[in-house]
C-alpha positions as CSV (number, residue, x, y, z in Angstrom):
1,M,108.8,124.0,99.0
2,A,107.9,121.5,96.2
3,E,109.2,118.0,96.4
4,P,111.5,116.7,93.7
5,D,109.9,114.7,90.9
6,N,111.3,111.4,92.1
7,I,109.7,111.8,95.5
8,I,106.4,112.7,94.0
9,R,106.5,109.7,91.7
10,F,107.5,107.5,94.7
11,Q,104.6,108.8,96.8
12,E,102.2,108.3,94.0
13,M,103.4,104.7,93.7
14,V,103.1,104.2,97.4
15,V,99.4,105.4,97.2
16,S,98.8,103.0,94.2
17,I,100.3,100.0,95.8
18,L,98.8,100.4,99.3
19,G,95.4,101.3,97.8
20,E,95.4,98.2,95.6
21,L,96.5,96.0,98.5
22,Y,93.8,97.5,100.7
23,A,91.2,96.8,98.0
24,V,92.1,93.1,97.8
25,H,92.9,92.5,101.5
26,P,93.4,89.9,102.8
27,G,94.4,88.8,99.4
28,D,97.6,89.7,97.7
29,I,98.9,91.0,94.4
30,E,101.7,89.6,92.2
31,W,105.0,91.4,92.6
32,N,105.1,92.1,88.9
33,A,105.0,95.5,87.3
34,A,103.2,94.3,84.1
35,S,100.3,92.8,86.1
36,F,100.2,95.9,88.4
37,Y,99.9,98.1,85.3
38,G,96.9,96.1,84.0
39,N,99.1,93.7,81.9
40,K,100.4,96.5,79.7
41,V,104.1,96.5,79.2
42,P,105.5,99.1,81.6
43,S,108.4,101.3,80.6
44,D,111.7,100.6,82.2
45,D,111.2,103.6,84.5
46,E,107.7,102.4,85.5
47,E,109.0,98.9,86.2
48,D,112.0,100.3,88.3
49,L,109.7,102.6,90.2
50,F,107.3,99.8,91.0
51,D,110.1,97.3,92.0
52,N,112.0,99.9,94.1
53,T,108.8,101.1,95.9
54,V,107.8,97.5,96.7
55,R,111.4,96.8,98.0
56,Y,111.2,100.0,100.1
57,L,107.8,99.0,101.6
58,L,109.1,95.5,102.3
59,D,112.4,96.6,103.8
60,N,110.7,99.0,106.1
61,G,108.1,96.7,107.4
62,Y,105.0,97.9,105.6
63,L,104.3,94.7,103.5
64,F,104.7,91.0,103.6
65,E,106.1,89.0,100.6
66,S,105.8,85.3,99.8
67,Q,106.6,83.4,96.6
68,G,106.4,86.5,94.4
69,Y,103.2,88.0,95.9
70,I,102.8,90.9,98.3
71,R,100.1,91.8,100.8
72,L,99.5,94.1,103.7
73,N,100.8,92.9,107.1
74,A,98.5,93.1,110.1
75,K,99.8,96.5,111.4
76,S,99.5,98.1,107.9
77,W,96.0,96.8,107.6
78,S,95.0,98.1,111.0
79,V,96.3,101.6,110.2
80,L,94.7,101.7,106.7
81,K,91.3,100.9,108.1
82,K,91.5,104.0,110.4
83,P,89.7,107.2,109.4
84,D,91.5,109.3,106.9
85,P,92.7,112.5,108.7
86,L,91.8,114.5,105.6
87,H,88.3,112.8,105.1
88,P,87.3,111.3,108.4
89,A,84.1,109.7,107.0
90,Q,86.2,107.2,105.1
91,S,89.2,105.0,105.9
92,L,92.7,105.9,104.9
93,G,92.8,102.7,102.7
94,T,89.7,103.7,100.8
95,S,91.1,107.2,100.2
96,L,94.4,105.6,99.0
97,K,92.4,103.5,96.5
98,S,90.3,106.4,95.1
99,W,93.2,108.9,95.1
100,A,95.4,106.3,93.2
101,K,92.9,106.6,90.4
102,D,93.2,110.4,90.5
103,A,97.0,110.1,90.2
104,A,96.7,107.7,87.2
105,S,94.4,110.2,85.5
106,G,96.7,113.1,86.3
107,S,94.3,115.0,88.6
108,G,94.9,115.6,92.3
109,K,98.6,114.9,92.2
110,E,99.3,117.2,95.2
111,L,96.7,115.5,97.3
112,V,98.0,112.1,96.3
113,S,101.5,113.2,97.3
114,T,100.3,114.4,100.6
115,L,98.3,111.2,101.2
116,G,101.2,109.0,100.4
117,G,103.3,110.7,103.0
118,T,100.4,110.6,105.5
119,A,99.9,106.9,105.0
120,L,103.5,106.0,105.4
121,S,103.8,108.3,108.4
122,E,100.7,106.7,110.1
123,I,101.9,103.1,109.3
124,A,105.4,104.0,110.5
125,K,104.1,105.2,113.9
126,A,102.1,102.0,114.3
127,L,105.2,99.9,113.5
128,N,107.5,102.2,115.6
129,L,109.6,102.9,112.6
130,P,111.2,106.3,111.7
131,F,109.7,108.2,108.8
């Protein structure tokens, strides 16, 4: 059964955010949709999706926020550096970063959707959260 469009877009955004944060860890990124989208002005829908996804990740213990910047917390980092179950030769975080590029280009959307759910599920297990 295919996921609804809103869930697919959410999972793609999860992949993008976690992939970007993994790539700059232990650094952070600004909680700002325009900077996340490469300083292009995002549409209202893109901005809402970014903000709502960040809020979801914060509210459910996946990220840490301070003074308008977000970063991985220790448990999320420890999960993202584990081997990717779909590609054991690379980390889950590395896969997120490369598959986020695929999502942006329009290719591999099903894989990105699967990986987004896998990443959240693995992090949720590590944090003892339901998912």
